[in-house]
N, C-alpha and C positions, 0 to 999 in steps of 0.2 A: 861629204867629197863629192867632186863632178863626175861629170858620165863624157866621155869622149867618143867621136864619133869621126873613123877613118875611114874616105872614099879614098881606094885604092884602083886607080885608071891606067890602065895600059894603054901607054904612047908612042906610036912609035915615031924614032928619030925624025920625020919627015914633019911631022905635025907638033912637035915642041914646044917651037916657036908661035904656030895657033894658039895652042893649050896656052900659054904663059900671057900671050896676046892680051887673051879672052878673061883672061882672070886679072889681066890690069884695067880692063876696060870695064868688070863687072858691077852691076847694079848696086852690089853694099846692102842687098837687102839683109843678107844674115845679123848683119850689125845692129839692124834695130829689134831686133826679137827677142822679147822677156824671158832671160834665160841663158842668154848668150855670154861667153868670158871671153871667146879665143878663136883666133882662126888663123891657120898657116897652110900654104904649098909649099910641096919641101919637093926641090927637084931631084931626080935621081943622079948618081953617078958610081964610079966601077962597072959599068957595062949592064945596070936595070935598064930597063924600060917604063916602070911601074912610077908614077907621080904619086905623092901621097896629099888627098886635103885632108887635112887636120880641121874640125874643129870640138871645142869644149864647154860644154852645159851645164848650167847649176845642176839639172837633173835630167836622165831620161826622157822622164813628161816634156822637157823644155824643147828637147830636138824631136823628136816626135811628134809637138805644136807646129815647128817649123818645116818639117816634111808636108806636114796637111794644110798647110798654110799657100792664100794667096801670092803670098811673098815668095814663096818656093817656087813656084810658076814664072811669075815676073825676073826672078833670078836666073833664071835656067832657059829664059826665053831666045838668048842670043844663039846659046849652042840646038837650041831644037829649031831654029830657023837656018842657020848656016850648017847645019850638020854635026856630027860628032868631031871632035880631034881623037878623042878614046877609042879604041877598039875595041875596050872590054873593062870593065867596072865592078867591083863588090865592097859592100860596107862590113868595115869592120867595127864594130863596138866594145867600148871597155866601160868599166866602171874603177875610179881613180882607189887604189887602194894605199897608196903613200903617196906624198908628194914635199918636194923641199925647192924653193925656189931661192935666187939671190938675193 
């Protein structure tokens, strides 16, 4: 089964548009990585400020290879140059125990 990494980004309301624009214009480096399966940017509703950046991988090793790659640095260069849109972040990781798709 797959490995999931969710980056939880605390984003103040005034920075939401900036964050979404950055993801819309992202470099797309993650899609080129071996073992990459899926990406989603989840917008908060119901009074939350946290965006979730969901990525799914063939294995934890594939995810770790992404985080340690030069492509990861290139993919995050825009945020580094412009300053962060998020006021904090943490990463949650999971192994998929069960899965069903339509």
